[in-house]
Structure formats: structure tokens, C-alpha cells
C-alpha positions in Angstrom: 19.1 5.9 -4.9 20.0 9.2 -5.5 18.8 11.3 -8.5 21.7 10.5 -10.9 21.3 6.9 -10.3 17.3 7.3 -11.1 17.8 9.3 -14.3 20.7 6.6 -15.3 17.8 4.1 -15.0 15.5 6.0 -16.6 17.4 7.6 -19.5 14.9 7.3 -21.9 13.0 10.0 -20.5 14.4 13.3 -19.8 14.9 14.8 -16.6 11.5 16.5 -15.8 9.9 13.6 -16.9 11.8 11.2 -14.7 11.0 13.6 -11.6 7.5 13.6 -12.6 7.5 9.8 -12.6 9.1 9.8 -9.3 6.7 11.7 -7.6 3.9 9.7 -9.2 5.5 6.1 -8.1 5.8 7.6 -4.4 2.4 9.0 -4.5 1.0 5.3 -5.2 3.1 4.3 -2.6 1.7 5.7 0.5 -1.9 5.1 -1.0 -4.1 5.8 2.4 -7.2 3.9 1.2 -5.3 0.7 1.0 -4.3 0.7 4.8 -7.8 1.7 6.0 -9.2 -1.3 3.9 -6.7 -3.6 5.5 -7.6 -2.2 8.9 -11.2 -2.8 8.0 -10.2 -6.5 6.9 -8.4 -6.9 10.1 -11.8 -5.9 12.1 -14.2 -8.0 10.4 -11.6 -10.9 10.8 -11.5 -10.4 14.4 -15.3 -10.3 14.7 -15.7 -13.3 12.8 -13.0 -15.3 14.9 -15.0 -13.9 18.3 -18.4 -15.1 16.7 -16.7 -18.4 15.9 -15.5 -19.0 19.3 -19.0 -18.0 21.1 -20.7 -20.5 18.9 -17.9 -22.8 19.5 -17.9 -22.6 23.5 -21.9 -22.6 23.6 -22.8 -25.2 20.9 
């Protein structure tokens, strides 16, 4: 989507506001803390599955 389409879509805002909105949106999309949270959740899930395997095989 090029900038003219973007301005057309958000024609209620003026050009500067539209650009600021785009930058904010982009910044919200590449939120790295969410990725770290997801990786942490994955690690926790792996540990839990390993623990459950150990319990299952040794009991």
C-alpha cells in the first residue's frame, strides 16, 4: 500500500497526522518484548514437557 492510498484511506486525518499514525502503527507491530515473552513461554513449555516425560517413564 503506497502513501497515496494510505492518505485516501485515512482522509479524515491530514497528511502529517497520517504519517505519524503510520509510524506509530509500525512501531506497535515490531514489538520485541512480545517475541521475548513468546520465547520464554516456549522454553517453559519445553521444560514442562521434559518433566512430564521423566515422571511418566520413571513412575
